[in-house]
N, C-alpha and C positions, 0 to 999 in steps of 0.2 A: 446401529444397524436400525432400520426403518420399520416398525410394523406396516401389515398390509393397509391398516386404516389410513395411515399417514402416507403411505406411497403413492395413492391416488392422488392427493393434494400436487404432488411435486408433478403431474401429468398437466396441472393448470398453469404451472408457471414456466413459461417459454423463455423469457427474457428477463435482463438484470442491468440495471446501471448503476454506477458508483460515482459519486462524487469525492476525488482524491484532493484532500487539501493541506495533508501533512507529509513532510517528505523526511522525516526524522527516522534512524533505524527500526525503532520500535513501532512508529505509525505506519511505515512502509508494509509491513506485513499482513494487515489486515485484508485491504484491498487486494494486493495480489493472491493472498491465498484464496479469498471467496470469488475473486474472479477467476481464476484459473480453475476450480473446483466446478463453479457454475458452468465453464466451459465445456469441461469432461463430462458435464450431465447433459451436455447437448443444449446448455441455453445460448441465446445468443446474449452477449455481454458487451457492455459498452463502459468504457472509464473516462472519465471526464477530467483532466488533471488541471488543477487552479491553483493560483497562489504559493503556498511554500510546498503544495504536491509537486507542481511542476518540474522542479528538479529532478524527479524519479525518470524523466523521460530524457534527461543528458545523458549523451554518449559516456562522460566520465561521471561515476556517482561519487560525492563526496559528501554521504550522510554521516551527520552528527547525532549523537545520542547524550541524553541529558537524564538526569534522576530528579531534576527540580519540578517541583508540582506534581510528581507521583510517589503519592505517599504510600502506597501499593504495592510497590515494587520492591519484591525480596528476591534474593539469588540463594540458589542453593549453595551452602559453604561447609564444610567440616561436617557433615552429615545432618545438617540442618538449615535453616532459612534465614538468611540476614536481610533484614530491612537497612534501607540506606537512609539515614535522616538527612531532612533538606537541608539542613544547616551546611553538611558536609560538601553537597552538590555547588555550592559556590567557591569553593576553593580552587586555584588553578589546577589544571590536570585532572579533577576528580570525573569528569564526564567524560574525557577521553580514555581513562582508566577504564571507567564502568562500560565504555562502549567496546573497549577490546576483551574484557570480562564477557559481554554479552555476545560478540563476535566468535569466541572461543567455546563458549558454552553452546551456542547454535551450530558448530561445526563437530563439535563433540557428538551432541545428541543426533547428529544427522540432520540437520533442518535444511533447506535449501537457501541458500543467497538469494537477496534480492536480485541480483542479475541473471539468476538462472529461473526466478520467478518471472521475472520479465521477459525473458526469451521464451518462456514455455506459454507468456500470454501470447507473445507475437505468433509463436506456433500455431496457437490454438485460436488464429484468427480472433482474438478480443478486438474490438474496435476500441481505439485509444486516442482520446481527442486533446490535445493541447490548447488550452485556454489563450486566443489571440492577443484578448487584453493583458493577460497576465505577462506572457511573451513582451508585449511591447512595454509594459510597466516597467518590467525588470530587465529589461534591455539584452535578453537573449534573443538568440537568432535561429532560424530553422535549422540551419546546418549543426547547432550546437546540440540538436535531438538526435535520437536514434531514428532510423528508416522505420517507413511502415506507418508513422503517426498522420492522423490530421490535425489540420489548424482549424479551429472553431469558435464560438463563442456561446454565451447564455442562452441565446434563443437555438442554438443547435440542440446544448444539451437539453433544454425544454421541450423541443421536437422527440428526442428520443426517450425523456423521461415520461412524458405522456402517454406514451404508448408501452411501457415497460411494467412487467409484472411486479417487479421488486425493485426498489430503490432505495438506495442506503447513500448516507452523507458520513464519510471518515475523514 
């Protein structure tokens, strides 16, 4: 809960831009949660999807999950928390199993799916821009993407970012 001293600070923040660069299951949550929360607080939100974040705009999501390089990852298990050693992450099927565990945990705890959060972003009029250069680079077609997005490039993002009160790179 915000105290009154900090509440006035939010009155000055009217817009937010987010560069979305990662599309794995765990990295998809922060931009969508922050974007939809800001939109619910009547902020104007723009999300710019580039490189590996761009697939989050595809009609059919196929997000992967990996434990590699995430030494801080712990999962609640058997009344405690179990860390996943990086060495296990290289074994075939471990990433898939960990992803399944994560999805099951999220469902059990009532965490919205990425599909639901993305739908909420569309419903909340979050401006979602797909990077045209990345679209071309990875040979995606606009028809592969969900309805309601824009195509743009770095200049489009810079125009938005230069006017935003909050800029995030995720």
